[in-house]
Structures are given as structure tokens and as C-alpha cells.
Backbone bond lengths (Angstrom), bond angles and torsions (degrees), N, CA, C in turn:
res aa  C-N    CA-C-N  psi(-1)  N-CA   C-N-CA  omega(-1)  CA-C   N-CA-C  phi
1 M - - - 1.463 - - 1.531 110.36 -
2 S 1.324 116.20 144.02 1.450 120.79 -177.54 1.521 110.70 -80.92
3 H 1.336 115.07 166.85 1.462 121.83 176.75 1.526 110.19 -56.70
4 R 1.332 116.75 -43.10 1.455 120.71 -177.94 1.532 111.63 -65.50
5 T 1.322 116.42 -38.73 1.462 120.69 179.34 1.522 110.82 -65.56
6 H 1.335 116.65 -44.67 1.463 121.02 177.24 1.527 110.55 -59.33
7 L 1.330 115.62 -44.07 1.457 120.96 -177.54 1.525 110.72 -62.86
8 A 1.328 115.92 -43.71 1.464 120.34 -179.94 1.527 111.07 -64.86
9 A 1.322 116.63 -40.82 1.466 120.48 -179.21 1.525 111.01 -65.13
10 L 1.321 116.49 -44.43 1.465 119.96 178.92 1.528 110.75 -65.27
11 G 1.323 116.11 -40.71 1.458 120.26 179.26 1.524 111.96 -61.45
12 R 1.340 116.81 -42.69 1.467 120.48 178.64 1.522 111.51 -64.11
13 A 1.334 116.26 -40.44 1.468 119.71 179.30 1.527 111.15 -63.62
14 E 1.345 116.55 -43.44 1.461 119.98 179.29 1.523 111.21 -67.53
15 L 1.318 117.17 -36.58 1.463 119.98 178.56 1.528 110.63 -64.37
16 T 1.307 116.29 -40.18 1.470 120.25 177.90 1.517 110.97 -60.62
17 L 1.328 116.31 -44.72 1.465 120.42 178.96 1.524 111.44 -64.36
18 L 1.330 116.33 -38.79 1.459 120.32 179.61 1.526 111.07 -65.07
19 L 1.320 116.58 -43.50 1.465 121.05 -177.86 1.521 112.21 -68.75
20 R 1.328 116.94 -25.63 1.466 120.39 179.76 1.517 112.42 -76.24
21 S 1.314 116.82 -19.30 1.464 120.37 -176.29 1.525 110.37 -102.30
22 K 1.319 116.75 107.34 1.459 120.92 179.14 1.525 111.11 -65.36
23 A 1.328 115.64 -33.92 1.469 119.30 179.33 1.518 110.65 -64.35
24 N 1.333 116.76 -44.49 1.463 120.37 179.47 1.522 111.27 -64.69
25 L 1.319 116.70 -41.69 1.461 120.57 179.09 1.530 110.69 -62.26
26 F 1.317 116.64 -41.22 1.467 120.68 178.38 1.525 110.18 -63.31
27 N 1.334 116.18 -45.13 1.464 120.34 -178.56 1.525 112.01 -64.29
28 V 1.320 116.57 -38.56 1.461 121.03 -175.37 1.521 112.35 -81.80
29 L 1.323 117.34 -39.22 1.461 120.93 -172.04 1.526 114.20 -98.11
30 I 1.319 118.05 -37.11 1.460 120.70 -170.64 1.529 113.28 -97.83
31 I 1.331 116.48 -45.17 1.467 119.44 -176.02 1.532 112.52 -57.68
32 P 1.348 119.90 -45.14 1.471 118.39 178.15 1.524 112.95 -57.72
33 V 1.327 117.30 -40.13 1.469 120.55 179.17 1.527 110.08 -64.41
34 M 1.321 116.83 -44.20 1.466 120.76 179.26 1.526 110.88 -62.67
35 L 1.337 116.45 -40.13 1.461 120.00 -178.25 1.523 111.19 -68.56
36 V 1.324 116.83 -38.03 1.468 120.07 176.22 1.526 109.81 -61.20
37 G 1.330 116.95 -42.71 1.459 120.45 176.86 1.518 112.40 -60.74
38 T 1.327 116.26 -40.08 1.462 120.60 178.33 1.521 111.24 -65.56
39 M 1.343 116.40 -37.45 1.463 120.57 -178.33 1.522 112.05 -66.91
40 K 1.329 117.23 -22.67 1.480 120.07 175.30 1.524 109.43 -60.37
41 V 1.315 117.01 -40.98 1.463 121.37 178.63 1.525 110.28 -64.73
42 V 1.345 116.12 -40.40 1.466 120.53 179.81 1.528 110.35 -65.49
43 M 1.312 117.63 -46.52 1.463 121.17 -177.70 1.525 112.14 -63.62
44 D 1.322 116.69 -29.57 1.471 120.19 178.13 1.529 112.24 -65.43
45 Q 1.326 116.79 -16.48 1.462 120.47 179.87 1.527 112.34 -80.16
46 F 1.329 116.59 -15.17 1.464 120.49 -179.28 1.533 109.84 -97.43
47 D 1.334 115.00 148.42 1.461 120.01 175.04 1.530 107.96 -85.96
48 L 1.325 115.39 80.70 1.460 120.15 -175.08 1.522 112.08 -64.51
49 G 1.324 116.26 -35.39 1.460 119.82 179.76 1.518 112.14 -60.39
50 A 1.341 116.79 -39.72 1.463 121.09 179.60 1.523 111.66 -65.41
51 A 1.338 115.84 -27.01 1.468 120.54 178.86 1.523 111.77 -91.17
52 G 1.329 116.88 4.81 1.455 121.09 179.52 1.508 113.87 76.48
53 L 1.332 117.02 26.67 1.460 121.62 -176.14 1.517 111.40 -115.48
54 S 1.323 115.26 156.50 1.459 122.25 173.56 1.515 108.80 -114.75
55 L 1.315 116.80 144.45 1.463 120.67 -174.61 1.523 112.30 -60.99
56 G 1.319 118.40 -42.44 1.462 121.36 -176.44 1.522 113.51 -56.17
57 P 1.348 118.81 -59.67 1.470 120.50 178.94 1.526 113.60 -60.20
58 V 1.345 116.43 -36.03 1.465 119.44 178.84 1.523 110.13 -64.03
59 M 1.330 117.19 -44.35 1.454 120.85 179.75 1.530 111.67 -66.85
60 I 1.317 117.26 -32.90 1.466 120.26 179.09 1.532 110.26 -68.83
61 S 1.334 117.33 -41.15 1.469 119.01 176.63 1.526 110.37 -67.69
62 T 1.340 116.95 -34.86 1.464 121.25 174.35 1.524 110.32 -61.25
63 A 1.333 115.95 -43.70 1.466 120.79 179.31 1.528 111.14 -61.21
64 A 1.327 116.94 -39.34 1.467 120.25 179.47 1.520 110.85 -61.35
65 G 1.338 117.00 -46.52 1.457 120.18 179.03 1.508 112.59 -63.56
66 I 1.327 116.87 -42.97 1.463 120.85 -178.31 1.523 111.08 -65.58
67 V 1.325 117.36 -45.06 1.465 120.37 -179.60 1.527 110.78 -62.20
68 L 1.321 117.29 -43.75 1.460 120.05 -179.66 1.525 111.81 -63.26
69 L 1.324 116.96 -38.49 1.458 120.29 -176.75 1.527 112.53 -82.11
70 M 1.325 116.43 -44.41 1.465 120.14 -173.91 1.527 112.96 -84.50
71 A 1.322 117.21 -36.30 1.468 120.06 -176.48 1.521 112.84 -95.00
72 L 1.337 117.34 -12.64 1.468 119.66 -178.49 1.525 112.67 -124.01
73 Y 1.318 117.61 -58.40 1.468 120.74 -173.09 1.531 112.94 -60.66
74 T 1.328 116.52 -53.95 1.466 119.99 -176.91 1.533 112.76 -64.32
75 P 1.348 118.96 -52.17 1.467 117.85 -178.52 1.527 113.54 -67.58
76 L 1.328 117.88 -35.90 1.464 119.34 -177.91 1.524 111.41 -69.37
77 T 1.325 117.16 -37.29 1.467 119.59 175.35 1.526 109.85 -58.86
78 S 1.337 116.84 -45.66 1.459 121.03 178.72 1.531 111.70 -63.31
79 I 1.318 116.65 -40.88 1.470 120.63 179.33 1.519 110.64 -60.95
80 Y 1.322 116.92 -48.22 1.465 119.92 -179.99 1.534 111.59 -60.65
81 V 1.329 116.11 -42.49 1.468 119.15 -179.29 1.528 110.26 -66.48
82 M 1.324 117.16 -44.73 1.467 119.97 -179.90 1.522 111.60 -62.41
83 R 1.316 117.85 -43.69 1.464 120.29 179.50 1.525 111.15 -65.86
84 R 1.316 116.63 -32.28 1.467 120.05 175.84 1.516 110.59 -68.01
85 E 1.336 116.39 -46.36 1.460 120.31 -177.99 1.530 111.79 -67.97
86 Q 1.314 117.20 -28.15 1.465 121.65 177.96 1.531 112.42 -83.24
87 L 1.333 116.02 1.68 1.472 123.78 -179.53 1.533 112.89 67.19
88 I 1.323 116.30 12.67 1.463 119.46 179.87 1.524 110.95 -67.97
89 L 1.319 116.94 -43.96 1.458 119.60 179.28 1.524 111.30 -60.94
90 K 1.324 116.08 -41.12 1.468 120.29 -179.46 1.522 110.97 -64.26
91 R 1.347 116.52 -43.13 1.469 119.75 -179.27 1.531 111.51 -66.87
92 L 1.324 115.86 -41.80 1.461 118.98 179.60 1.522 110.97 -64.83
93 R 1.317 115.56 -40.29 1.463 119.95 -177.67 1.523 112.19 -68.65
94 S 1.332 116.31 -27.32 1.467 119.80 -178.85 1.522 112.27 -75.54
95 G 1.341 117.42 -11.47 1.462 121.22 178.34 1.512 110.97 -91.83
96 E 1.319 114.40 -149.23 1.463 119.51 -176.35 1.525 113.37 -94.37
97 I 1.336 116.98 2.58 1.464 120.72 -178.28 1.527 109.73 -80.90
98 A 1.317 116.99 132.88 1.463 121.95 179.98 1.521 110.49 -69.54
99 D 1.329 115.72 152.26 1.464 120.79 -178.68 1.530 111.70 -55.94
100 L 1.324 116.14 -46.58 1.461 120.02 -178.00 1.523 110.91 -62.47
101 T 1.321 117.35 -37.00 1.463 121.51 178.97 1.520 110.70 -64.15
102 V 1.314 116.90 -40.14 1.469 121.44 178.48 1.521 110.36 -60.40
103 L 1.323 116.72 -46.90 1.462 120.74 -177.86 1.527 111.68 -69.72
104 L 1.320 116.91 -41.45 1.462 120.18 179.39 1.527 111.35 -67.01
105 G 1.334 116.28 -40.33 1.453 120.06 179.98 1.515 112.20 -60.65
106 S 1.329 116.40 -39.71 1.465 120.45 178.47 1.524 111.98 -68.16
107 A 1.335 116.09 -26.06 1.469 120.21 -174.22 1.528 113.40 -91.12
108 I 1.329 118.54 -18.18 1.464 121.70 -170.19 1.530 114.34 -50.89
109 P 1.342 120.22 -50.55 1.471 118.77 -176.01 1.527 113.85 -60.10
110 V 1.332 117.60 -47.15 1.466 119.27 -177.87 1.524 111.46 -74.08
111 V 1.328 117.15 -31.58 1.466 119.87 175.24 1.527 110.11 -63.40
112 A 1.329 116.73 -40.85 1.464 120.94 -178.82 1.526 111.93 -65.19
113 V 1.324 116.98 -26.55 1.458 120.66 -179.78 1.528 111.47 -67.21
114 V 1.329 117.17 -34.82 1.467 121.62 -170.99 1.528 113.06 -58.50
115 P 1.344 120.17 -57.26 1.469 118.20 -178.32 1.514 113.52 -63.27
116 V 1.339 116.87 -36.20 1.465 119.75 179.71 1.522 110.66 -65.74
117 Q 1.321 115.77 -48.48 1.464 119.81 -177.96 1.526 111.38 -66.36
118 F 1.341 116.50 -41.24 1.464 118.96 179.27 1.524 110.91 -64.36
119 T 1.320 117.06 -40.61 1.469 120.64 179.10 1.519 111.43 -60.86
120 L 1.334 116.51 -44.93 1.460 120.51 -179.55 1.531 111.50 -65.06
121 I 1.340 116.26 -45.75 1.464 119.89 -178.44 1.524 111.09 -66.71
122 S 1.332 117.00 -45.76 1.468 120.51 -178.22 1.522 111.24 -64.98
123 T 1.336 116.72 -35.56 1.471 119.77 176.88 1.527 110.03 -64.80
124 G 1.331 116.86 -43.92 1.457 120.60 178.41 1.520 111.82 -61.42
125 I 1.336 116.91 -43.46 1.467 120.75 179.61 1.521 110.55 -64.68
126 T 1.323 116.97 -42.95 1.463 121.48 -179.79 1.523 111.25 -60.22
127 L 1.334 116.54 -44.62 1.461 120.45 -179.83 1.532 111.05 -67.68
128 A 1.325 116.87 -40.08 1.463 120.52 -178.50 1.528 111.58 -70.13
129 A 1.332 116.68 -37.72 1.467 120.65 -176.89 1.521 112.21 -75.67
130 E 1.322 117.18 -24.82 1.464 122.80 179.97 1.528 111.55 54.25
131 E 1.333 115.91 42.67 1.465 121.19 179.83 1.522 111.95 -111.18
132 G 1.302 117.30 9.63 1.458 120.10 -179.66 1.518 111.40 93.25
133 G 1.331 115.35 162.09 1.454 121.40 -178.26 1.517 112.85 -82.78
134 P 1.317 116.47 -175.60 1.477 120.84 -179.14 1.519 112.25 -64.21
135 R 1.324 116.13 137.97 1.458 122.07 -179.67 1.525 112.03 -97.28
136 S 1.323 116.85 -23.33 1.477 121.51 178.44 1.525 107.62 -139.46
137 L 1.319 115.19 67.43 1.459 120.63 -172.40 1.519 112.70 -58.26
138 H 1.331 117.04 -29.55 1.464 119.68 -178.62 1.529 111.66 -61.91
139 L 1.337 117.67 -30.88 1.460 119.98 178.67 1.525 110.87 -67.61
140 A 1.336 115.86 -42.33 1.460 119.65 177.03 1.518 110.80 -63.50
141 F 1.321 116.80 -39.90 1.467 121.21 179.27 1.529 110.64 -61.62
142 I 1.331 116.14 -46.30 1.470 120.29 178.63 1.524 110.36 -61.59
143 G 1.330 116.22 -42.93 1.462 120.34 -179.25 1.520 112.19 -61.64
144 I 1.335 116.98 -44.74 1.466 120.35 -179.00 1.525 110.94 -67.36
145 V 1.327 117.52 -44.22 1.475 120.66 -178.69 1.524 110.73 -61.98
146 L 1.332 116.80 -49.23 1.464 119.47 -179.99 1.527 110.61 -68.54
147 G 1.330 116.77 -31.76 1.456 120.00 176.46 1.518 111.93 -64.09
148 V 1.326 116.93 -40.39 1.466 120.73 177.54 1.525 110.45 -62.81
149 V 1.326 117.16 -43.15 1.467 120.62 178.55 1.525 109.81 -62.23
150 L 1.328 116.06 -47.35 1.468 121.37 -178.79 1.528 111.39 -58.39
151 I 1.323 117.09 -50.30 1.460 121.14 -174.62 1.526 111.53 -70.98
152 T 1.323 117.53 -34.40 1.464 120.33 176.24 1.526 110.62 -61.88
153 L 1.312 116.17 -45.10 1.467 120.34 177.68 1.524 111.21 -65.85
154 L 1.335 116.12 -38.82 1.462 119.58 179.77 1.529 110.75 -65.35
155 A 1.335 116.94 -36.21 1.468 120.22 176.52 1.525 110.56 -61.97
156 A 1.338 115.87 -43.74 1.466 119.68 178.49 1.531 110.91 -61.73
157 L 1.335 116.41 -40.84 1.465 120.13 179.89 1.526 111.40 -69.01
158 T 1.322 117.40 -37.34 1.470 121.64 -177.40 1.522 111.75 -64.28
159 T 1.329 117.70 -26.53 1.465 119.64 179.67 1.524 112.04 -59.93
160 V 1.328 116.39 -20.62 1.467 120.22 178.17 1.533 110.21 -61.29
161 L 1.333 116.88 -29.11 1.465 121.42 -177.03 1.520 113.06 -85.08
162 A 1.338 117.64 -9.23 1.465 121.05 -174.70 1.523 110.74 -110.32
163 R 1.322 116.02 118.74 1.465 120.07 177.53 1.519 112.02 -80.07
164 T 1.324 116.55 -31.86 1.460 120.66 -178.29 1.525 109.36 -134.90
165 A 1.339 115.34 167.35 1.462 120.18 178.08 1.525 110.87 -63.54
166 E 1.337 116.61 -30.86 1.456 120.21 -178.39 1.527 112.47 -65.42
167 N 1.333 117.30 -38.91 1.464 117.73 -178.08 1.522 113.47 -94.84
168 A 1.338 117.16 11.53 1.465 120.04 173.49 1.522 110.51 -63.19
169 Q 1.362 115.72 -34.57 1.459 119.96 178.77 1.525 111.62 -65.69
170 V 1.312 116.38 -28.45 1.463 120.34 176.92 1.527 110.24 -77.97
171 A 1.312 116.29 -36.87 1.464 120.87 -177.60 1.529 112.40 -62.17
172 V 1.335 117.14 -29.90 1.468 119.58 -177.96 1.527 112.66 -83.49
173 L 1.326 117.92 -10.75 1.468 120.44 -173.42 1.535 113.72 -58.67
174 P 1.347 119.98 -43.38 1.473 117.62 178.30 1.525 112.70 -57.60
175 G 1.332 116.53 -44.29 1.455 119.88 178.37 1.513 112.40 -66.49
176 M 1.347 116.55 -39.66 1.457 120.53 -179.24 1.525 111.46 -68.36
177 F 1.315 117.08 -21.45 1.469 121.07 178.78 1.532 110.86 -89.89
178 L 1.324 116.47 -49.20 1.465 120.20 -172.47 1.527 113.36 -77.90
179 L 1.316 117.89 -42.79 1.466 120.00 -174.25 1.535 112.92 -61.46
180 P 1.343 119.56 -46.42 1.470 118.05 178.88 1.528 113.42 -66.24
181 L 1.349 116.62 -38.63 1.458 119.88 -176.32 1.523 112.47 -70.36
182 T 1.323 117.38 -27.23 1.470 120.49 -177.52 1.524 112.96 -97.69
183 S 1.319 117.31 -1.14 1.469 119.94 -175.03 1.522 113.65 -114.76
184 G 1.334 117.44 -3.64 1.448 119.64 -176.74 1.507 113.48 85.98
185 T 1.311 117.34 6.96 1.465 120.44 179.61 1.518 110.97 -66.96
186 Y 1.323 117.27 -45.21 1.462 121.24 -179.11 1.527 112.59 -96.72
187 I 1.336 115.94 -35.50 1.464 121.45 -178.88 1.526 107.56 -133.04
188 P 1.330 118.86 121.57 1.466 119.75 178.92 1.527 111.58 -54.41
189 L 1.313 116.42 133.28 1.467 119.48 -177.97 1.523 111.68 -59.80
190 E 1.331 116.73 -27.51 1.461 120.69 -176.53 1.523 113.37 -64.37
191 V 1.333 118.09 -16.15 1.470 119.40 178.43 1.528 111.24 -89.71
192 Y 1.333 117.41 -7.75 1.456 121.22 176.70 1.534 109.64 -80.84
193 P 1.338 118.31 160.84 1.474 120.06 170.98 1.530 110.20 -57.12
194 H 1.314 115.97 148.62 1.467 120.91 -173.18 1.528 111.93 -56.80
195 A 1.333 117.17 -42.99 1.467 120.14 -178.26 1.523 111.04 -60.90
196 L 1.330 116.12 -39.67 1.457 120.11 179.70 1.530 110.87 -69.35
197 Q 1.309 116.39 -37.02 1.464 120.19 176.23 1.523 111.02 -56.96
198 E 1.324 116.04 -45.58 1.464 120.64 -176.84 1.527 111.51 -65.27
199 V 1.330 116.68 -34.06 1.464 120.03 177.77 1.525 109.84 -70.66
200 F 1.325 116.55 -46.77 1.463 121.36 -177.16 1.529 112.78 -65.37
201 R 1.330 117.84 -22.21 1.468 120.31 179.17 1.522 111.84 -59.15
202 F 1.333 116.02 -23.16 1.467 119.68 -175.95 1.522 112.60 -104.54
203 F 1.332 117.50 11.94 1.460 120.86 173.68 1.534 109.30 -79.75
204 P 1.328 117.79 159.60 1.475 120.28 -167.64 1.519 116.51 -56.60
205 L 1.348 117.85 -45.39 1.464 119.30 -172.65 1.528 113.07 -88.14
206 T 1.321 117.56 -16.13 1.464 121.01 -175.20 1.527 113.45 -59.25
207 P 1.342 119.61 -44.38 1.467 118.20 178.83 1.525 113.09 -59.91
208 V 1.321 116.52 -30.28 1.463 119.77 178.83 1.521 110.40 -65.54
209 T 1.335 116.81 -51.99 1.464 119.90 -178.91 1.528 111.18 -65.93
210 D 1.326 117.55 -34.39 1.469 120.52 176.79 1.529 110.98 -63.04
211 L 1.328 116.53 -46.66 1.465 120.79 -179.08 1.525 111.27 -65.55
212 V 1.327 116.49 -40.87 1.468 119.58 -180.00 1.522 110.48 -64.55
213 R 1.324 117.50 -45.24 1.461 119.74 179.70 1.528 110.49 -63.25
214 A 1.329 115.88 -41.82 1.465 119.75 178.78 1.521 111.75 -64.45
215 G 1.324 116.31 -25.90 1.452 119.43 176.33 1.513 112.07 -61.91
216 W 1.335 116.45 -28.61 1.473 120.38 178.75 1.519 112.29 -94.09
217 T 1.333 117.24 -35.19 1.469 119.32 -177.19 1.521 112.61 -86.14
218 G 1.341 116.78 -28.38 1.460 120.32 -177.22 1.514 112.94 68.64
219 S 1.341 116.78 20.68 1.468 120.82 -172.67 1.524 114.16 -96.73
220 M 1.323 118.41 6.57 1.460 120.79 -176.96 1.520 110.49 -102.81
221 T 1.335 116.63 130.60 1.457 120.91 178.04 1.528 110.46 -76.39
222 A 1.317 116.15 166.45 1.466 120.51 179.17 1.525 110.61 -61.23
223 G 1.330 116.64 -38.28 1.460 120.05 178.87 1.512 112.30 -65.53
224 Q 1.317 117.10 -42.88 1.465 121.05 178.09 1.527 111.29 -64.24
225 A 1.327 116.00 -40.35 1.462 119.64 177.90 1.517 110.78 -64.43
226 A 1.330 116.56 -39.33 1.462 120.33 -179.94 1.521 111.22 -62.39
227 V 1.341 116.80 -38.42 1.468 120.73 178.31 1.526 109.81 -62.70
228 R 1.327 116.84 -43.03 1.467 120.34 178.64 1.519 111.78 -63.29
229 V 1.319 116.04 -43.86 1.465 119.67 -178.80 1.525 110.47 -65.32
230 V 1.311 117.51 -43.44 1.471 120.97 179.22 1.522 109.99 -63.31
231 T 1.334 117.47 -41.98 1.464 120.89 177.63 1.519 110.95 -58.86
232 L 1.330 116.09 -44.76 1.465 120.37 178.25 1.517 111.24 -62.76
233 L 1.322 117.21 -43.09 1.463 120.42 -178.66 1.529 111.55 -64.98
234 V 1.323 116.35 -35.47 1.462 119.86 176.87 1.531 109.98 -64.48
235 W 1.337 116.39 -46.89 1.466 119.56 178.43 1.522 111.60 -62.74
236 I 1.311 116.90 -42.11 1.468 120.75 178.71 1.522 110.50 -59.89
237 T 1.320 116.81 -43.20 1.468 120.87 179.57 1.523 111.36 -64.09
238 L 1.340 116.53 -44.59 1.467 120.30 -179.34 1.525 111.72 -64.49
239 I 1.340 116.38 -45.50 1.464 119.89 -178.04 1.523 111.00 -69.15
240 A 1.336 116.66 -37.26 1.464 120.05 177.49 1.526 110.75 -63.30
241 G 1.330 117.00 -41.30 1.460 120.34 178.07 1.511 112.08 -64.08
242 A 1.347 116.00 -42.19 1.467 119.81 179.13 1.524 111.07 -66.39
243 A 1.337 116.77 -42.51 1.465 120.26 179.53 1.526 110.90 -64.60
244 N 1.317 116.68 -40.33 1.467 120.29 179.07 1.526 111.63 -62.95
245 R 1.309 116.18 -32.71 1.472 120.04 -178.36 1.522 112.87 -81.27
246 W 1.341 117.38 -39.83 1.467 119.61 -169.37 1.528 114.93 -110.31
247 F 1.319 118.90 -10.31 1.457 119.76 -179.43 1.531 110.15 -60.31
248 R 1.335 116.19 134.25 1.465 121.49 -178.84 1.524 109.74 -104.48
249 W 1.319 115.44 137.45 1.460 121.85 -177.08 1.526 113.04 -99.40
250 E 1.310 116.51 -5.40 1.461 120.19 178.74 1.514 109.60 -140.62
251 P 1.314 118.89 163.19 1.477 121.52 -174.06 1.519 112.64 -54.46
252 R 1.331 114.05 143.29 1.462 119.65 177.39 1.516 109.99 -77.16
253 T 1.306 115.70 145.53 1.472 120.27 179.92 1.520 110.57 -112.73
């Protein structure tokens, strides 16, 4: 069987498991939408105009961060841990399926949710805000694609902190706390002191939200976009190297 055939088979199996679990479907599909709605109330507390911001683009970048974390990072970390504890990863790896295929196959269903959900949410925000559509859509596309790669790798790395499927939810808490606060997902970076803004620009998720927001505002130069992309690629390389070294394929003892 080819790499593509293996990938499709694993993806279908994971999709079946996802569809059978109402709790997982609620967590992946509904909670991110509810959280984005809640963040509208939070953003209304800031004087965005004084910071040179518009609510629509800010909410769209917020939606990107929330979807990546809630619909991808949290569930995928749990999926990897559960498949490890069930010895599924070990059995698959002992056959002819490549390691990367095993990991990608497990991720396909939740990865596929991200662009669909982000598109629906961002379209709704754009229509509600009445501020016009995206001016540099390619920047948002790059941000989402690289964000999916980054978060998928981070989920694989986070499994190192979880001994069982039950404490996978605890293992993601540091990322769920730090990534939104340092990327402008929950609080626009522009309201932070300038020095802190400059530091947070180089945190893992920040380039994603910056690129997505710029996709709607069109206010980012090619040089600024290149810095964001390079920053993301550096983080992706570092996290991929760490995951390749420490990811466990069988239950921890």
C-alpha cells in the first residue's frame, strides 16, 4: 500500500471515532464558536480605536488563535496520548507505515476542521462588522497553514508531559494559558507596554495572529510578513526537532 493509501485509511478511522463521540464533536465544533462570542464582550472593554485597531480584524485574529488552540491543539494532544496508551501507535509503527504517516493520519480529522471553522467564523465576523473583506487574503492563508503545522507539532510534543489520557488535559494547560496571552488572542498586544509587545512578537503563536489580522487590514509590508514567516519557521523547526527526539510511541512507565 502507498503512503497516500495508508494516510487515507488512518484518516477515515480517526474521523469515524471523532463522529462517534458527541463530547469530542462539541469540544471541537461548538466550544471555539462560543469562546469567540465571549471574546467579543472582552474586546469591547478595550479602547481599540485609541490603539489604532478595528474590532473586525482584531476579532478575526482572535478567532484564528482560538480555533487553533481549542479545535486542534487540545483534542489532538488527547488523541495522540490515547492512541499511545491503547498501543495503536506502537502497532502501526511496527508495520510498514512510516512514522510521519501515523502521526498525520491521526491528525487529519481535527486538522481539516480548522480551515472550515475559521472560514465560517471569519466570514460571520466580517459581515457583522461591516468593515469590508480581506485586503491581503494570502497573508491570512499563510498564517493559518503555518499555524496548523506549528500546533500539530506542538500537540505531538505536549504528549511528552502526559502519562495517561486523563492528564492530557492538564498537559495542555501551560500552552493554553501562555499562547493566547502572548499572541494577542485574548488581549490585543497593542494595549501592552511597547517593550513587552516587542518581546511577544517572537512568541510561537503571535506571527499567526499578526498574519491573519494583516490579511484583513492589508497593513503589513512584505518585509514585516517575511519576519513573521521566518519566526514561524524557526519555531516549527525547533518544535519538530524536540518532538522527533522525545515523542513516545508506547505507554510511559
